[in-house]
C-alpha positions as CSV (number, residue, x, y, z in Angstrom):
1,X,23.7,37.0,-8.0
2,X,20.1,35.6,-7.4
3,X,19.8,33.0,-4.7
4,X,17.9,29.8,-5.1
5,X,14.9,29.9,-2.5
6,X,13.9,26.3,-1.3
7,X,10.9,25.3,0.5
8,X,10.0,22.7,3.0
9,X,6.6,22.3,5.1
10,X,4.8,20.0,7.5
11,X,1.7,20.1,9.6
12,X,2.0,19.4,13.2
13,X,-0.8,17.6,15.1
14,X,-0.4,20.4,17.8
15,X,-1.6,23.6,18.8
16,X,0.8,26.9,17.6
17,X,1.9,27.6,21.3
18,X,3.4,24.2,21.9
19,X,5.0,24.2,18.4
20,X,6.3,27.8,19.0
21,X,7.6,26.5,22.3
22,X,9.2,23.2,21.1
23,X,10.8,25.2,17.9
24,X,12.5,27.6,20.1
25,X,13.3,26.4,23.3
26,X,17.3,25.2,23.7
27,X,16.2,22.1,25.5
28,X,13.5,20.7,22.8
29,X,15.9,21.9,20.0
30,X,18.6,19.5,20.8
31,X,16.1,16.8,20.9
32,X,14.9,17.0,16.8
33,X,17.3,19.3,15.2
34,X,19.0,16.7,13.3
35,X,18.4,14.9,10.0
36,X,18.9,11.1,10.7
37,X,19.4,8.9,13.6
38,X,22.9,8.5,13.1
39,X,23.3,12.7,13.7
40,X,22.6,14.5,16.9
41,X,22.4,18.1,18.2
42,X,24.6,18.0,21.4
43,X,24.2,22.0,22.2
44,X,21.8,24.8,21.3
45,X,21.3,28.4,22.5
46,X,18.5,30.5,21.2
47,X,18.2,34.3,22.3
48,X,14.8,35.0,20.6
49,X,14.5,38.4,19.8
50,X,15.6,40.8,16.9
51,X,19.3,40.8,16.9
52,X,19.7,37.9,19.0
53,X,21.5,34.7,17.9
54,X,20.4,31.1,17.1
55,X,23.2,28.6,17.6
56,X,23.2,25.1,17.2
57,X,25.7,22.3,16.8
58,X,25.1,19.4,14.6
59,X,27.3,16.5,14.7
60,X,27.5,12.6,13.6
61,X,27.1,10.3,16.5
62,X,30.4,8.8,15.6
63,X,32.3,12.1,15.8
64,X,33.3,11.8,11.9
65,X,31.8,15.1,11.0
66,X,30.1,18.2,12.5
67,X,28.9,21.7,12.0
68,X,27.7,25.0,13.8
69,X,24.7,26.6,12.6
70,X,24.5,30.3,13.6
71,X,22.2,33.2,12.6
72,X,20.8,36.7,13.9
73,X,17.1,37.2,14.0
74,X,15.7,40.3,12.1
75,X,11.9,39.5,12.5
76,X,10.0,37.7,15.0
77,X,6.0,37.5,15.3
78,X,5.3,35.4,18.3
79,X,3.5,32.1,17.4
80,X,3.7,33.3,13.4
81,X,6.8,34.0,12.0
82,X,10.7,34.1,12.5
83,X,13.3,35.3,10.2
84,X,16.9,35.3,10.3
85,X,20.2,35.7,8.5
86,X,22.8,33.0,8.6
87,X,26.4,34.0,9.3
88,X,26.9,33.3,5.4
89,X,24.3,35.8,4.5
90,X,21.7,33.4,3.5
91,X,18.1,34.3,4.7
92,X,15.8,31.9,6.2
93,X,12.1,32.4,7.3
94,X,9.7,29.8,9.0
95,X,6.1,30.6,9.3
96,X,3.5,29.1,11.8
97,X,0.2,28.9,10.3
98,X,-3.0,28.3,13.0
99,X,-5.2,25.3,11.7
100,X,-7.2,25.0,14.5
101,X,-5.1,22.6,17.0
102,X,-2.5,21.8,14.1
103,X,-0.1,24.2,12.8
104,X,1.4,24.3,9.4
105,X,5.1,25.2,9.3
106,X,7.0,26.5,6.1
107,X,10.3,27.4,6.0
108,X,12.1,29.1,2.8
109,X,15.6,29.3,3.0
110,X,18.4,30.5,0.7
111,X,20.7,27.4,-0.8
112,X,24.1,27.6,-0.4
113,X,26.3,26.5,-3.4
114,X,28.4,23.6,-2.0
115,X,25.5,20.9,-1.9
116,X,22.9,20.4,-4.7
117,X,19.7,22.0,-4.0
118,X,17.8,18.6,-3.8
119,X,20.1,17.2,-0.9
120,X,19.5,20.7,0.8
121,X,15.8,20.4,0.5
122,X,16.0,16.7,1.6
123,X,18.1,17.7,4.8
124,X,15.8,20.5,5.8
125,X,12.8,18.3,5.3
126,X,14.4,15.5,7.1
127,X,14.7,17.9,10.3
128,X,11.2,19.2,9.9
129,X,9.9,15.7,9.6
130,X,11.7,15.0,13.0
131,X,10.5,18.0,14.5
132,X,6.8,16.8,13.8
133,X,7.8,13.3,15.2
134,X,9.2,14.7,18.4
135,X,6.4,17.3,19.0
136,X,3.9,14.9,18.3
137,X,5.3,12.2,20.7
138,X,6.3,14.4,23.7
């Protein structure tokens, strides 16, 4: 079965070094890794190496719903590219393009089948937009 690929992107007004750090350090991940203000990311771990695991917990602040997001890295090019496989087998690749003190982030992921592609695109884009806001303001 061919998987539907979805792409989201944004340009961050920060150098790739800062963007890479904020994207990958658990202390930063918990500050931006959610799609709306009524959600949060209370826990994140990141073993940034091929074979290492990325794990984060996303929850509604009212406790009504939450889920774990986990994947295993299979490609890492510092400040340029990260690829991992989610625990359900879907692939995710994020690239970081240096634009002279700005960084364009592009994430392409395999859509899952429970939610509409548009809903997934909107959710992942909202998280990326939240990352932009957090990184530019800290």
